[in-house]
N, C-alpha and C positions, 0 to 999 in steps of 0.2 A: 510553607511557600513552594510553588512549582516554577522550575526554569524550563525554557524551551529554546531549542536551537534547530535550525533547519539543516537536514543532512542532505537531501537530495529531491530536486523536483523531478519526479519519475516519469511525468508525462502528462498528456491530455488523455481523457476518458470520458466518452460521449460529449457532453457540454461543459465538462468541467476539469478540474487540474487535481493530480493525486501527487501529494508530497509525503515524503518521509521525514519525520521528525524525531527528536530525541527529547525525553521529559525526564529533568532531574528532579529527584525526590529523596531526600535522606541520604545524599552524597552517593546515590546510585542514579545511573542513566536507564531508560527504558526506551524502546523503540515503540512508535506509534505511526499512524497516517491519518492524513487529513485529507479529504476530498472536498473541493469546494467549487461552486459555481458562482454566478452573479447574484442568485437569491438564497443559495443554501450552503450548509456545511455539515459534514459528518466525520467525526474523529473516531478512530479505531485503536484502542490501546491493547497491548499485550496482556495476556492473563497474569504474568507474573507483577506487572504493574498494579493490576487491580487488587492482587493479594497483598502486596506491601502497603498500598494506598488505603486498604480496607473497605473500598467501594468503588462503583464504576466512575469514571471522571464526570459524568454528566450529573451526578448526585453530590458533588462537591459544592460546598455552600458558596465559594467564589469562582464557580464556573464561568460566569460572565466576564469576570476580570481575566481569568485564564484565557478565554476565546480572544479578550481584547489584546493580549499580549502576543497571542500567536498571530493574529492578524496585523499586527504592527510589523511583524517580520516577513509576511508573504507579499508578493508582487500582485496586485489586483488580477483577478481572473481575465478581465478583458484586454488588459496589457500583456499578459504572457502567454495566453492560450495560443495565439497564432505562431508564437516562436518555438512551440514545443511539438516533438514527435508523439504519436502514440505510445502509450505505455507498453514497454516491452517487459512482460512479466517473466521471461526466461532469465532476464539479468538478475532477478531477484529470488529465483529459485534454484535449488539443488537439482540439477536436471538429471544427474545420474540415478538419484532417489526415485525420480518420477518416471524413468525409462523402462519399458518393459520390451524384452527382446521375443518377438512373435515367431521368428524364423526358425526356433528350436522347437517349437510346438508343431510345425507343419511339415509333413513330408513331402519334399518337393516333387517326388516321383508320382504322387497322386494328383497332382494339378494337371489338369487337361487344358490343353491349348484351345482357346476360343476360335470357332470357326470363322473365316473371313467372309463377308457378304459380298 
């Protein structure tokens, strides 16, 4: 049996809502995301969940019941999308890890001034 908890409504993305969820399996919790619109849903799970679970969530024999349990906890897209800001992925990423300092690679004395017209 899988348990699901909503962690955060991350925001709106295109015409849908991106939500961070937690999936409980064998006394462990794994993060996943749910992207849903009025017509579609996509669930993305962590690799560690699939390793522990032994398959992707979509291949789960009770996948329909799992989706039903997720949607019972979610606010319908049409009701919440206007209340959400766009997703700010910087909140969920380690910015230092992805930041590259370019100024050390450029000799500032070699930069020429652009002539004014």
